[in-house]
C-alpha positions in Angstrom: 0.0 0.0 0.0 1.5 3.3 -1.0 0.5 6.4 1.0 0.1 9.8 -0.6 2.1 12.6 1.0 -0.2 14.7 3.1 -2.6 11.8 3.6 -4.3 12.0 7.0 -3.1 8.4 7.8 0.4 9.4 6.9 0.3 12.4 9.2 -1.2 10.3 12.0 1.6 7.7 11.8 4.2 10.5 11.6 2.9 12.1 14.7 2.7 8.8 16.5 6.3 7.9 15.6 7.4 11.4 16.8 5.6 11.0 20.1 6.9 7.5 20.6 10.5 8.6 19.8 10.2 11.5 22.4 8.9 9.1 25.0 11.7 6.6 24.4 14.3 9.4 24.5 12.8 10.6 27.8 12.7 7.1 29.3 16.4 6.4 28.3 17.5 9.8 29.7 15.6 9.2 32.9 17.2 5.8 33.3 20.6 7.1 32.5 20.2 9.9 35.1 18.9 7.4 37.7 21.8 5.0 37.1 24.3 7.8 37.3 22.8 9.1 40.6 22.9 5.6 42.2 26.5 5.1 41.2 28.6 4.5 44.3 31.4 6.7 42.9 29.1 9.6 42.6 27.9 9.1 46.1 31.5 9.1 47.3 32.2 12.3 45.5 29.1 13.9 47.0 30.2 12.8 50.5 33.7 14.3 50.0 32.3 17.6 48.8 30.0 17.7 51.8 32.9 17.1 54.2 34.9 19.9 52.6 32.1 22.5 53.3 
């Protein structure tokens, strides 16, 4: 099935793919941040910085 450019179905799927891509990007970024925050090395650095204050 070939879709015409500007077809409402094409626009719907394009919007759907864009929304899904943004959701996947947000999820991956959130998981990366969560993993980074739970890293023992980061916690050690934070503890050293707190002791210096």
